[in-house]
MARLO-541380 format. One record per atom (N, C-alpha, C): residue number from 1; residue in three letters; atom name; x, y, z. Coordinates in nm, 4 decimals, padded with zeros to 6 digits. Layout:
N
    i   aa  at         x         y         z
  NUM  ALA  CA         X         Y         Z
...
***
This chain:
74
    i   aa  at         x         y         z
    1  MET   N   08.6848   08.0463   10.5601
    1  MET  CA   08.6079   08.1670   10.5826
    1  MET   C   08.6607   08.2380   10.7069
    2  ALA   N   08.6445   08.3674   10.7074
    2  ALA  CA   08.6918   08.4493   10.8190
    2  ALA   C   08.5810   08.5458   10.8603
    3  MET   N   08.5845   08.5846   10.9859
    3  MET  CA   08.4918   08.6868   11.0344
    3  MET   C   08.5541   08.8233   11.0081
    4  VAL   N   08.4761   08.9148   10.9521
    4  VAL  CA   08.5225   09.0507   10.9286
    4  VAL   C   08.4277   09.1475   10.9979
    5  THR   N   08.4815   09.2582   11.0442
    5  THR  CA   08.4015   09.3612   11.1108
    5  THR   C   08.3688   09.4701   11.0104
    6  ARG   N   08.2436   09.5079   11.0061
    6  ARG  CA   08.1972   09.6144   10.9181
    6  ARG   C   08.1130   09.7121   10.9994
    7  TYR   N   08.0979   09.8315   10.9457
    7  TYR  CA   08.0232   09.9377   11.0133
    7  TYR   C   07.9153   09.9874   10.9182
    8  SER   N   07.8007   10.0205   10.9748
    8  SER  CA   07.6912   10.0754   10.8952
    8  SER   C   07.6318   10.1933   10.9721
    9  ILE   N   07.5532   10.2732   10.9017
    9  ILE  CA   07.4856   10.3873   10.9627
    9  ILE   C   07.3377   10.3560   10.9674
   10  GLN   N   07.2790   10.3740   11.0873
   10  GLN  CA   07.1363   10.3495   11.1052
   10  GLN   C   07.0691   10.4748   11.1589
   11  ASP   N   06.9447   10.4950   11.1164
   11  ASP  CA   06.8683   10.6065   11.1705
   11  ASP   C   06.7988   10.5646   11.2990
   12  GLU   N   06.7204   10.6559   11.3558
   12  GLU  CA   06.6592   10.6312   11.4864
   12  GLU   C   06.5530   10.5218   11.4876
   13  VAL   N   06.5049   10.4802   11.3713
   13  VAL  CA   06.4051   10.3730   11.3661
   13  VAL   C   06.4639   10.2411   11.3169
   14  GLY   N   06.5970   10.2361   11.2980
   14  GLY  CA   06.6619   10.1104   11.2634
   14  GLY   C   06.6811   10.0852   11.1153
   15  ARG   N   06.6596   10.1866   11.0322
   15  ARG  CA   06.6833   10.1694   10.8882
   15  ARG   C   06.8306   10.1940   10.8571
   16  PHE   N   06.8804   10.1281   10.7535
   16  PHE  CA   07.0202   10.1359   10.7147
   16  PHE   C   07.0400   10.2361   10.6010
   17  LEU   N   07.1511   10.3088   10.6066
   17  LEU  CA   07.1878   10.3988   10.4983
   17  LEU   C   07.2276   10.3166   10.3765
   18  THR   N   07.1745   10.3514   10.2591
   18  THR  CA   07.2064   10.2812   10.1353
   18  THR   C   07.3054   10.3625   10.0525
   19  ILE   N   07.3582   10.3022   09.9494
   19  ILE  CA   07.4536   10.3683   09.8612
   19  ILE   C   07.3923   10.4910   09.7946
   20  ASP   N   07.2599   10.4929   09.7796
   20  ASP  CA   07.1907   10.6044   09.7159
   20  ASP   C   07.1667   10.7209   09.8112
   21  GLY   N   07.2028   10.7043   09.9386
   21  GLY  CA   07.1818   10.8110   10.0364
   21  GLY   C   07.0449   10.8083   10.1008
   22  PHE   N   06.9684   10.7027   10.0755
   22  PHE  CA   06.8373   10.6852   10.1370
   22  PHE   C   06.8498   10.5814   10.2480
   23  PHE   N   06.7407   10.5584   10.3206
   23  PHE  CA   06.7410   10.4597   10.4280
   23  PHE   C   06.6457   10.3475   10.3943
   24  SER   N   06.6862   10.2248   10.4272
   24  SER  CA   06.6084   10.1050   10.3963
   24  SER   C   06.6101   10.0112   10.5168
   25  TYR   N   06.5001   09.9381   10.5358
   25  TYR  CA   06.4956   09.8374   10.6425
   25  TYR   C   06.5746   09.7119   10.6056
   26  ASP   N   06.6057   09.6942   10.4791
   26  ASP  CA   06.6760   09.5753   10.4326
   26  ASP   C   06.8262   09.5932   10.4534
   27  ASP   N   06.8837   09.5143   10.5436
   27  ASP  CA   07.0268   09.5286   10.5731
   27  ASP   C   07.1149   09.4866   10.4556
   28  ALA   N   07.0605   09.4143   10.3590
   28  ALA  CA   07.1378   09.3767   10.2408
   28  ALA   C   07.1684   09.4986   10.1536
   29  ASP   N   07.0896   09.6053   10.1680
   29  ASP  CA   07.1105   09.7277   10.0909
   29  ASP   C   07.2048   09.8253   10.1606
   30  ALA   N   07.2463   09.7942   10.2819
   30  ALA  CA   07.3256   09.8874   10.3622
   30  ALA   C   07.4650   09.9095   10.3051
   31  VAL   N   07.5113   10.0327   10.3168
   31  VAL  CA   07.6500   10.0640   10.2851
   31  VAL   C   07.7346   10.0068   10.3975
   32  GLU   N   07.8367   09.9309   10.3634
   32  GLU  CA   07.9271   09.8744   10.4639
   32  GLU   C   08.0599   09.9488   10.4586
   33  PHE   N   08.0997   10.0016   10.5722
   33  PHE  CA   08.2280   10.0691   10.5837
   33  PHE   C   08.3274   09.9729   10.6464
   34  ARG   N   08.4488   09.9695   10.5951
   34  ARG  CA   08.5523   09.8835   10.6523
   34  ARG   C   08.6222   09.9528   10.7686
   35  ASP   N   08.6171   10.0861   10.7699
   35  ASP  CA   08.6876   10.1639   10.8703
   35  ASP   C   08.5870   10.2434   10.9533
   36  GLU   N   08.5966   10.2331   11.0851
   36  GLU  CA   08.5028   10.3024   11.1732
   36  GLU   C   08.5138   10.4539   11.1589
   37  ASP   N   08.6350   10.5060   11.1433
   37  ASP  CA   08.6533   10.6504   11.1279
   37  ASP   C   08.5849   10.7022   11.0015
   38  GLU   N   08.5887   10.6256   10.8952
   38  GLU  CA   08.5219   10.6638   10.7712
   38  GLU   C   08.3701   10.6695   10.7918
   39  ALA   N   08.3166   10.5729   10.8654
   39  ALA  CA   08.1727   10.5718   10.8948
   39  ALA   C   08.1342   10.6916   10.9807
   40  ILE   N   08.2182   10.7253   11.0774
   40  ILE  CA   08.1907   10.8397   11.1650
   40  ILE   C   08.1949   10.9698   11.0854
   41  ASP   N   08.2893   10.9818   10.9922
   41  ASP  CA   08.2949   11.1004   10.9065
   41  ASP   C   08.1678   11.1151   10.8241
   42  GLU   N   08.1188   11.0054   10.7687
   42  GLU  CA   07.9955   11.0070   10.6888
   42  GLU   C   07.8742   11.0380   10.7769
   43  LEU   N   07.8795   10.9957   10.9017
   43  LEU  CA   07.7697   11.0167   10.9962
   43  LEU   C   07.7382   11.1645   11.0154
   44  ALA   N   07.8356   11.2518   11.0007
   44  ALA  CA   07.8154   11.3954   11.0198
   44  ALA   C   07.7063   11.4502   10.9273
   45  ALA   N   07.6858   11.3881   10.8137
   45  ALA  CA   07.5844   11.4328   10.7186
   45  ALA   C   07.4437   11.3855   10.7547
   46  TYR   N   07.4319   11.3000   10.8565
   46  TYR  CA   07.3023   11.2417   10.8934
   46  TYR   C   07.2773   11.2585   11.0430
   47  PRO   N   07.2325   11.3774   11.0857
   47  PRO  CA   07.2071   11.4004   11.2289
   47  PRO   C   07.1020   11.3030   11.2843
   48  GLY   N   07.1221   11.2593   11.4067
   48  GLY  CA   07.0288   11.1676   11.4712
   48  GLY   C   07.0551   11.0212   11.4413
   49  CYS   N   07.1536   10.9927   11.3586
   49  CYS  CA   07.1864   10.8545   11.3228
   49  CYS   C   07.3052   10.8058   11.4051
   50  THR   N   07.3290   10.6761   11.4000
   50  THR  CA   07.4393   10.6158   11.4748
   50  THR   C   07.5187   10.5209   11.3855
   51  VAL   N   07.6443   10.4970   11.4245
   51  VAL  CA   07.7276   10.3982   11.3571
   51  VAL   C   07.7117   10.2675   11.4322
   52  GLU   N   07.6767   10.1629   11.3613
   52  GLU  CA   07.6578   10.0307   11.4207
   52  GLU   C   07.7667   09.9365   11.3704
   53  THR   N   07.8136   09.8509   11.4588
   53  THR  CA   07.9172   09.7543   11.4264
   53  THR   C   07.8538   09.6170   11.4096
   54  HIS   N   07.8953   09.5451   11.3075
   54  HIS  CA   07.8486   09.4071   11.2914
   54  HIS   C   07.9604   09.3236   11.2301
   55  GLN   N   07.9535   09.1952   11.2540
   55  GLN  CA   08.0506   09.1028   11.1979
   55  GLN   C   07.9779   09.0062   11.1059
   56  ARG   N   08.0473   08.9666   11.0015
   56  ARG  CA   07.9880   08.8702   10.9086
   56  ARG   C   08.0990   08.7799   10.8550
   57  LEU   N   08.0584   08.6673   10.8012
   57  LEU  CA   08.1530   08.5752   10.7391
   57  LEU   C   08.1931   08.6270   10.6023
   58  SER   N   08.3170   08.6070   10.5688
   58  SER  CA   08.3675   08.6484   10.4385
   58  SER   C   08.4612   08.5404   10.3857
   59  ASN   N   08.4634   08.5258   10.2553
   59  ASN  CA   08.5569   08.4317   10.1936
   59  ASN   C   08.6997   08.4816   10.2027
   60  PHE   N   08.7153   08.6115   10.2233
   60  PHE  CA   08.8471   08.6728   10.2282
   60  PHE   C   08.8679   08.7395   10.3634
   61  PRO   N   08.9793   08.7127   10.4301
   61  PRO  CA   09.0063   08.7780   10.5582
   61  PRO   C   09.0296   08.9272   10.5369
   62  ASP   N   09.0108   09.0034   10.6412
   62  ASP  CA   09.0274   09.1479   10.6354
   62  ASP   C   09.1741   09.1816   10.6589
   63  PHE   N   09.2479   09.2037   10.5538
   63  PHE  CA   09.3913   09.2293   10.5665
   63  PHE   C   09.4221   09.3686   10.6183
   64  THR   N   09.3208   09.4544   10.6295
   64  THR  CA   09.3445   09.5893   10.6801
   64  THR   C   09.3450   09.5928   10.8321
   65  ALA   N   09.3022   09.4874   10.8957
   65  ALA  CA   09.2981   09.4821   11.0416
   65  ALA   C   09.4391   09.4709   11.0980
   66  THR   N   09.4559   09.5123   11.2214
   66  THR  CA   09.5850   09.5038   11.2879
   66  THR   C   09.6204   09.3575   11.3118
   67  PRO   N   09.7392   09.3150   11.2719
   67  PRO  CA   09.7753   09.1737   11.2917
   67  PRO   C   09.7897   09.1411   11.4403
   68  SER   N   09.7554   09.0199   11.4739
   68  SER  CA   09.7647   08.9782   11.6139
   68  SER   C   09.9090   08.9463   11.6509
   69  ILE   N   09.9375   08.9465   11.7779
   69  ILE  CA   10.0719   08.9166   11.8277
   69  ILE   C   10.1108   08.7745   11.7908
   70  GLU   N   10.0155   08.6805   11.7960
   70  GLU  CA   10.0448   08.5420   11.7644
   70  GLU   C   10.0928   08.5275   11.6211
   71  LYS   N   10.0333   08.6010   11.5289
   71  LYS  CA   10.0725   08.5921   11.3886
   71  LYS   C   10.2098   08.6531   11.3676
   72  GLU   N   10.2407   08.7614   11.4379
   72  GLU  CA   10.3713   08.8252   11.4237
   72  GLU   C   10.4829   08.7362   11.4767
   73  ALA   N   10.4548   08.6570   11.5789
   73  ALA  CA   10.5553   08.5709   11.6406
   73  ALA   C   10.5882   08.4499   11.5530
   74  ALA   N   10.4952   08.4130   11.4669
   74  ALA  CA   10.5141   08.2924   11.3833
   74  ALA   C   10.6172   08.3115   11.2750
***
């Protein structure tokens, strides 16, 4: 398992943006963005909201992340 970083959009009371464009308190319903810039672009449609960063375990590593120096040296 690997840790992956994901981004979500939350409103001022802590609800998460869902795929349907509504907000829910259940973080399992949250839209997860892999790229922070993509989340920020989507944020423009929701004034007063913020982009939040969280990490979670995944069965698959995030291959879109920048490789570390240690891996490049190997």
